[in-house]
C-alpha positions as CSV (number, residue, x, y, z in Angstrom):
1,M,-7.3,-16.7,-27.8
2,W,-7.1,-19.0,-24.7
3,A,-3.6,-18.0,-23.9
4,S,-4.3,-14.3,-23.8
5,A,-7.6,-14.7,-22.0
6,I,-6.0,-16.7,-19.3
7,T,-2.4,-15.4,-19.3
8,A,-3.1,-11.7,-18.9
9,P,-5.2,-12.0,-15.7
10,L,-2.8,-14.7,-14.4
11,T,0.1,-12.3,-14.9
12,T,-1.7,-9.4,-13.2
13,Q,-2.7,-11.7,-10.3
14,S,0.9,-12.9,-9.9
15,I,2.2,-9.3,-9.7
16,L,-0.5,-8.1,-7.3
17,A,-0.6,-11.2,-5.1
18,P,2.5,-13.3,-5.6
19,A,1.6,-15.6,-2.7
20,L,-1.2,-16.9,-4.9
21,A,0.9,-17.4,-8.0
22,A,1.3,-21.2,-7.6
23,V,-2.3,-22.0,-7.0
24,A,-3.4,-19.5,-9.8
25,Q,-1.0,-21.3,-12.2
26,D,-2.5,-24.6,-11.2
27,A,-6.0,-23.3,-12.0
28,A,-4.7,-21.9,-15.4
29,T,-3.0,-25.2,-16.2
30,A,-6.2,-27.1,-15.5
31,T,-8.1,-24.7,-17.7
32,Y,-5.7,-25.2,-20.6
33,R,-6.2,-28.9,-20.3
34,L,-9.8,-28.5,-21.4
35,Q,-8.6,-28.0,-24.9
36,G,-6.9,-31.4,-25.2
37,A,-9.8,-33.5,-24.0
38,E,-10.1,-36.5,-26.3
39,S,-13.6,-37.7,-25.2
40,P,-16.6,-36.5,-23.4
41,Q,-15.4,-38.4,-20.3
42,A,-12.0,-36.7,-20.5
43,L,-13.7,-33.4,-20.9
44,N,-15.8,-34.0,-17.8
45,A,-12.7,-35.0,-15.8
46,A,-11.0,-31.9,-17.0
47,R,-13.9,-29.7,-16.0
48,A,-13.9,-31.3,-12.5
49,A,-10.2,-30.5,-12.3
50,V,-10.8,-26.9,-13.2
51,I,-13.5,-26.6,-10.6
52,T,-11.3,-28.1,-7.9
53,A,-8.4,-25.9,-8.8
54,C,-10.5,-22.7,-8.9
55,E,-12.1,-23.6,-5.5
56,R,-8.5,-24.0,-4.1
57,L,-7.5,-20.7,-5.5
58,T,-10.6,-19.0,-3.9
59,R,-9.9,-20.7,-0.6
60,E,-6.3,-19.5,-0.6
61,A,-7.2,-16.0,-1.7
62,S,-9.7,-15.7,1.2
63,K,-6.8,-16.4,3.5
64,T,-4.7,-13.7,1.9
65,F,-7.3,-10.9,1.7
């Protein structure tokens, strides 16, 4: 479920805005890492990484559009 829920929008975004592909991939990768969290502390760190990556994606997108 995770893969299709993340990969489909990522693929669409990469086609429509290729300049954002790298930062979008970073956000997706950070999201995938939520699954492998081995402790509550690791999960919190993974959540923080997702937030940071998504904020970066938003910042870069605002420069593009």
